[in-house]
C-alpha positions as CSV (number, residue, x, y, z in Angstrom):
1,M,0.0,0.0,0.0
2,T,1.4,3.3,-1.1
3,L,0.8,6.3,1.3
4,V,0.5,9.7,-0.3
5,G,0.4,13.2,1.2
6,R,-1.3,16.5,0.2
7,T,1.5,17.6,-2.2
8,Q,1.6,14.2,-3.9
9,L,-2.2,14.2,-4.2
10,E,-2.3,17.6,-5.7
11,T,0.5,16.8,-8.1
12,A,-1.2,13.5,-9.2
13,L,-4.6,15.2,-9.6
14,R,-3.1,17.9,-11.8
15,A,-1.4,15.3,-13.9
16,L,-4.6,13.3,-14.2
17,G,-6.5,16.5,-15.2
18,E,-3.8,17.3,-17.8
19,L,-3.9,13.8,-19.2
20,L,-7.7,13.8,-19.4
21,E,-7.6,17.2,-21.2
22,A,-5.0,15.9,-23.6
23,R,-7.3,13.0,-24.4
24,R,-10.2,15.4,-24.8
25,L,-12.0,14.0,-21.8
26,H,-13.7,15.8,-19.0
27,Y,-15.0,14.5,-15.7
28,E,-16.5,16.1,-12.6
29,V,-16.3,13.9,-9.6
30,V,-17.2,14.2,-5.9
31,L,-14.5,13.2,-3.4
32,I,-15.0,12.0,0.2
33,G,-12.8,10.0,2.6
34,G,-9.4,10.8,4.2
35,G,-7.9,12.1,1.0
36,N,-10.7,14.7,0.9
37,L,-9.9,15.7,4.5
38,I,-6.2,16.1,3.7
39,L,-6.8,18.1,0.5
40,R,-9.1,20.5,2.4
41,G,-6.6,20.7,5.3
42,L,-9.2,19.6,7.8
43,V,-7.0,17.0,9.5
44,T,-3.3,16.8,10.5
45,R,-2.7,13.2,9.4
46,P,-0.1,13.5,6.7
47,T,-1.0,10.7,4.4
48,T,-3.8,8.5,2.9
49,K,-3.7,5.4,0.7
50,D,-6.3,6.7,-1.8
51,L,-9.0,9.1,-2.9
52,D,-12.6,7.9,-2.7
53,L,-15.0,8.9,-5.4
54,L,-18.5,9.2,-4.3
55,G,-19.8,9.7,-7.8
56,E,-20.2,12.1,-10.7
57,W,-21.1,15.7,-10.0
58,T,-24.0,17.1,-12.0
59,A,-26.2,20.2,-11.6
60,E,-29.0,17.9,-10.5
61,G,-26.9,16.1,-7.8
62,V,-24.4,13.3,-7.4
63,K,-24.9,10.4,-9.7
64,P,-23.4,6.9,-9.3
65,M,-20.3,6.1,-11.4
66,R,-20.3,2.3,-11.0
67,P,-18.6,1.0,-12.9
68,M,-16.0,3.7,-13.3
69,P,-15.9,4.9,-16.9
70,E,-13.1,3.0,-18.7
71,P,-11.3,6.1,-20.1
72,L,-11.1,7.6,-16.6
73,H,-9.9,4.3,-15.1
74,I,-7.2,4.0,-17.8
75,A,-6.0,7.6,-17.1
76,I,-5.9,6.9,-13.3
77,V,-3.7,3.8,-13.9
78,D,-1.5,5.7,-16.3
79,V,-0.9,8.4,-13.7
80,A,-0.3,5.8,-11.0
81,R,2.5,4.2,-13.1
82,T,4.1,7.6,-13.7
83,Y,4.1,8.6,-10.0
84,G,4.6,5.2,-8.4
85,H,1.1,5.2,-6.8
86,A,-1.1,2.1,-6.3
87,S,-3.2,1.5,-9.4
88,D,-6.4,2.2,-7.4
89,W,-5.1,5.5,-5.9
90,V,-8.5,6.9,-7.0
91,N,-11.3,4.5,-6.5
92,L,-15.1,4.3,-6.0
93,G,-16.1,4.8,-2.4
94,R,-19.2,3.6,-0.7
95,E,-22.0,3.6,-3.2
96,S,-24.6,3.0,-0.4
97,L,-24.2,6.7,0.6
98,L,-25.9,7.6,-2.6
99,D,-28.5,4.8,-2.4
100,L,-29.7,5.8,1.1
101,G,-29.3,9.6,0.8
102,L,-26.7,12.2,1.5
103,P,-26.9,14.7,4.4
104,D,-29.2,17.7,3.8
105,G,-27.5,20.5,2.1
106,F,-24.6,18.3,0.9
107,L,-24.3,19.9,-2.6
108,G,-24.1,23.4,-1.2
109,R,-21.1,22.6,1.0
110,L,-19.0,21.1,-1.8
111,E,-15.7,22.9,-2.6
112,R,-14.6,23.0,-6.3
113,H,-11.0,22.2,-7.3
114,D,-10.2,22.5,-11.0
115,Y,-7.4,20.3,-12.6
116,G,-7.9,20.8,-16.3
117,G,-9.9,17.8,-17.6
118,L,-10.9,16.9,-14.1
119,V,-13.0,18.9,-11.6
120,A,-12.9,17.5,-8.1
121,W,-15.7,18.6,-5.8
122,L,-14.6,18.0,-2.2
123,A,-17.2,17.2,0.5
124,G,-17.7,19.7,3.2
125,R,-16.6,19.4,6.8
126,F,-20.0,18.6,8.3
127,D,-20.7,16.0,5.7
128,M,-17.4,14.4,6.6
129,V,-18.5,14.4,10.3
130,C,-21.5,12.4,9.2
131,F,-19.5,9.9,7.1
132,K,-16.7,9.5,9.7
133,L,-19.2,8.9,12.5
134,N,-20.9,6.3,10.3
135,A,-17.6,4.7,9.5
136,T,-16.5,4.8,13.2
137,V,-19.6,2.9,14.3
138,D,-19.2,0.4,11.4
139,Q,-15.5,-0.2,11.9
140,G,-15.1,0.3,15.6
141,P,-13.2,2.5,18.0
142,R,-9.7,1.4,16.9
143,S,-10.3,2.5,13.3
144,R,-8.5,5.5,11.8
145,H,-11.9,7.2,11.4
146,V,-12.1,7.9,15.1
147,Q,-9.0,10.2,15.0
148,D,-10.3,11.9,11.9
149,L,-13.6,12.5,13.6
150,R,-12.0,13.9,16.7
151,E,-9.9,16.3,14.6
152,L,-13.0,17.6,12.9
153,R,-14.1,18.7,16.4
154,P,-17.8,18.4,15.9
155,G,-20.0,20.1,18.4
156,R,-22.8,18.4,20.3
157,D,-25.5,19.6,17.9
158,E,-23.5,18.6,14.9
159,L,-23.0,15.1,16.4
160,L,-26.7,14.7,17.0
161,V,-27.6,15.7,13.5
162,A,-24.9,13.4,12.1
163,A,-26.0,10.6,14.4
164,R,-29.6,10.9,13.2
165,W,-28.5,10.9,9.6
166,T,-26.5,7.7,10.2
167,L,-29.6,6.1,11.6
168,T,-31.4,6.7,8.2
169,H,-28.7,4.3,6.7
170,D,-29.0,1.7,9.4
171,P,-32.0,1.9,11.8
172,S,-31.3,-1.5,13.4
173,P,-31.2,-1.8,17.2
174,G,-27.7,-3.2,17.0
175,Y,-26.4,-0.2,15.0
176,R,-28.1,2.3,17.4
177,S,-26.5,0.6,20.4
178,L,-23.1,0.9,18.8
179,L,-23.8,4.5,17.8
180,V,-24.8,5.4,21.4
181,D,-21.5,3.8,22.7
182,T,-19.5,5.7,20.1
183,L,-21.2,9.0,21.0
184,G,-20.5,8.3,24.7
185,Q,-16.8,7.9,23.9
186,L,-16.9,11.2,22.1
187,G,-18.2,12.8,25.3
188,M,-22.0,12.7,24.8
189,E,-23.1,10.8,27.9
190,D,-26.8,11.3,27.3
191,A,-26.7,10.1,23.7
192,D,-29.5,7.6,24.0
193,A,-32.0,10.0,25.4
194,S,-30.9,12.8,23.1
195,L,-31.4,10.8,19.9
196,G,-35.0,10.3,20.9
């Protein structure tokens, strides 16, 4: 697994955009995950193993990209070879986020980054709180998501809104129990009652 930092990510994204432009291709994608946090400067961790694509940005919303368009995949692999990155340094993230709904106001919090033939729309801080809380509950308190979530410094109200959003993705009693435990570890002792 190759780890890449912010400068390497920016360099590789510029190269990918230039390559797509040279091939007369244009894609607009939405990024989430740790790479998104690093590019936006929201966390101090220096590296990530990849960039997670949520889907294609359109004026109507985020559309699924599964499977990834072949010309885009080929360009990603070509850039990986040039820069010594893993061939999947850009990959499709969790498609279920689109199936079950994004946090309210998601599109309005996106930040646009232009790289020639590639436009990367980076998910906002609050949306990453939602995604990281969900990932922390799914993968447990020892996952890297916990540190990312702590560094995002969500306030109590943000955590409650994020927690309620995660319950729309998994309303099961087991998930809720793990969510309450996670919120307790984040300092919200009355999480069960507060969730309603």
